[in-house]
NUTIKOL-835761 format. One line per 8 residues: number of its first residue (from 1); their letters; for each residue x, y negated, z of N, C-alpha, C. Coordinates in nm, 3 decimals. Layout:
NUM) A) X/Y/Z/X/Y/Z/X/Y/Z  ...
***
This chain:
1) XXXXXXXX) -3.869/-0.361/18.620/-4.007/-0.330/18.587/-4.084/-0.461/18.570  -4.159/-0.476/18.460/-4.232/-0.601/18.439/-4.343/-0.620/18.542  -4.366/-0.743/18.578/-4.475/-0.772/18.671/-4.609/-0.762/18.599  -4.717/-0.779/18.674/-4.851/-0.768/18.615/-4.878/-0.877/18.512  -4.809/-0.991/18.524/-4.835/-1.103/18.433/-4.746/-1.102/18.310  -4.642/-1.021/18.308/-4.552/-1.016/18.193/-4.605/-0.916/18.092  -4.583/-0.946/17.966/-4.622/-0.856/17.858/-4.501/-0.831/17.772  -4.497/-0.715/17.702/-4.386/-0.691/17.610/-4.383/-0.798/17.502
9) XXXXXXXX) -4.265/-0.820/17.444/-4.247/-0.925/17.343/-4.342/-0.907/17.224  -4.369/-0.782/17.185/-4.457/-0.757/17.070/-4.599/-0.807/17.097  -4.642/-0.808/17.223/-4.776/-0.855/17.255/-4.779/-1.006/17.272  -4.670/-1.066/17.313/-4.668/-1.211/17.332/-4.667/-1.284/17.199  -4.588/-1.235/17.105/-4.572/-1.303/16.976/-4.587/-1.205/16.860  -4.708/-1.158/16.833/-4.724/-1.069/16.718/-4.705/-1.147/16.588  -4.668/-1.078/16.485/-4.649/-1.142/16.355/-4.784/-1.197/16.309  -4.789/-1.320/16.262/-4.919/-1.378/16.225/-4.988/-1.307/16.108
17) XXXXXXXX) -4.914/-1.233/16.028/-4.973/-1.162/15.915/-4.972/-1.010/15.935  -4.962/-0.963/16.058/-4.959/-0.819/16.085/-5.087/-0.753/16.035  -5.070/-0.645/15.959/-5.184/-0.573/15.903/-5.241/-0.637/15.778  -5.171/-0.733/15.720/-5.219/-0.807/15.603/-5.119/-0.793/15.488  -5.166/-0.820/15.369/-5.080/-0.829/15.252/-5.043/-0.975/15.232  -4.919/-1.002/15.199/-4.877/-1.139/15.171/-4.819/-1.145/15.030  -4.836/-1.259/14.968/-4.776/-1.287/14.837/-4.677/-1.400/14.859  -4.554/-1.380/14.812/-4.454/-1.485/14.833/-4.380/-1.513/14.703
25) XXXXXXXX) -4.340/-1.637/14.693/-4.256/-1.681/14.582/-4.129/-1.732/14.646  -4.020/-1.671/14.607/-3.893/-1.689/14.678/-3.918/-1.648/14.823  -3.901/-1.732/14.920/-3.927/-1.693/15.059/-4.047/-1.766/15.117  -4.125/-1.831/15.034/-4.243/-1.904/15.081/-4.368/-1.819/15.063  -4.447/-1.807/15.168/-4.574/-1.734/15.158/-4.676/-1.824/15.091  -4.731/-1.776/14.979/-4.825/-1.857/14.902/-4.965/-1.798/14.900  -4.983/-1.680/14.961/-5.115/-1.619/14.968/-5.114/-1.501/15.063  -5.230/-1.471/15.118/-5.243/-1.355/15.206/-5.384/-1.302/15.197
33) XXXXXXXX) -5.400/-1.174/15.230/-5.532/-1.115/15.227/-5.532/-0.975/15.284  -5.649/-0.918/15.296/-5.663/-0.783/15.348/-5.628/-0.676/15.247  -5.629/-0.713/15.119/-5.592/-0.620/15.011/-5.490/-0.688/14.921  -5.416/-0.610/14.842/-5.322/-0.673/14.748/-5.391/-0.767/14.650  -5.510/-0.732/14.605/-5.584/-0.816/14.510/-5.618/-0.952/14.571  -5.660/-0.953/14.698/-5.693/-1.079/14.766/-5.569/-1.167/14.781  -5.456/-1.106/14.816/-5.333/-1.183/14.831/-5.290/-1.243/14.697  -5.301/-1.166/14.590/-5.265/-1.217/14.457/-5.358/-1.330/14.414
41) XXXXXXXX) -5.487/-1.314/14.438/-5.584/-1.417/14.401/-5.554/-1.548/14.474  -5.520/-1.539/14.602/-5.487/-1.659/14.679/-5.359/-1.723/14.626  -5.262/-1.641/14.589/-5.136/-1.694/14.537/-5.156/-1.763/14.403  -5.232/-1.699/14.314/-5.254/-1.758/14.182/-5.339/-1.884/14.188  -5.422/-1.898/14.291/-5.503/-2.019/14.306/-5.416/-2.141/14.332  -5.303/-2.120/14.397/-5.218/-2.235/14.429/-5.094/-2.244/14.339  -5.045/-2.132/14.289/-4.921/-2.132/14.209/-4.941/-2.045/14.085  -5.028/-2.086/13.995/-5.070/-2.001/13.885/-4.961/-1.975/13.780
49) XXXXXXXX) -4.855/-2.055/13.774/-4.752/-2.036/13.673/-4.640/-1.942/13.718  -4.639/-1.905/13.845/-4.530/-1.824/13.898/-4.579/-1.685/13.936  -4.489/-1.589/13.932/-4.522/-1.450/13.963/-4.483/-1.419/14.109  -4.582/-1.396/14.196/-4.550/-1.368/14.337/-4.507/-1.223/14.358  -4.442/-1.199/14.470/-4.404/-1.066/14.513/-4.496/-1.028/14.629  -4.555/-0.910/14.622/-4.646/-0.864/14.727/-4.571/-0.780/14.830  -4.608/-0.798/14.955/-4.552/-0.720/15.065/-4.661/-0.693/15.167  -4.653/-0.577/15.230/-4.745/-0.545/15.339/-4.670/-0.564/15.470
57) XXXXXXXX) -4.731/-0.633/15.565/-4.671/-0.655/15.696/-4.737/-0.558/15.793  -4.665/-0.454/15.835/-4.727/-0.357/15.927/-4.737/-0.413/16.069  -4.820/-0.348/16.149/-4.830/-0.384/16.289/-4.701/-0.343/16.360  -4.665/-0.414/16.466/-4.545/-0.379/16.543/-4.559/-0.238/16.601  -4.674/-0.211/16.657/-4.702/-0.080/16.715/-4.834/-0.032/16.659  -4.843/0.099/16.636/-4.967/0.152/16.580/-5.080/0.148/16.681  -5.050/0.179/16.806/-5.152/0.176/16.909/-5.097/0.104/17.031  -5.175/0.019/17.088/-5.134/-0.053/17.208/-5.212/0.002/17.327
65) XXXXXXXX) -5.140/0.042/17.429/-5.203/0.094/17.549/-5.184/-0.003/17.664  -5.278/-0.002/17.752/-5.265/-0.081/17.875/-5.151/-0.022/17.957  -5.072/-0.104/18.027/-4.958/-0.054/18.104/-4.996/0.051/18.209  -5.118/0.052/18.254/-5.160/0.152/18.354/-5.149/0.294/18.301  -5.165/0.310/18.169/-5.156/0.441/18.109/-5.017/0.500/18.132  -4.914/0.420/18.122/-4.778/0.468/18.139/-4.745/0.495/18.286  -4.814/0.429/18.376/-4.795/0.455/18.518/-4.857/0.588/18.559  -4.961/0.630/18.489/-5.031/0.754/18.521/-4.949/0.875/18.480
73) X) -4.871/0.865/18.374/-4.797/0.980/18.321/-4.709/1.044/18.422
***
């Protein structure tokens, strides 16, 4: 059982682009934004001759609850 100071791995190191759209060329992220249009605009601002691929990075968990909630169940 985790102690009071330990957190699940998803809470310690969340993905830096969770809930965001990213634009990448090959495997390099060249733009990000809250919408696909924003991510594309950021990508074209830096790499206007190349065609980026858009991806959405979902959150690890949809809802995060305090550990006390699971103790109450």
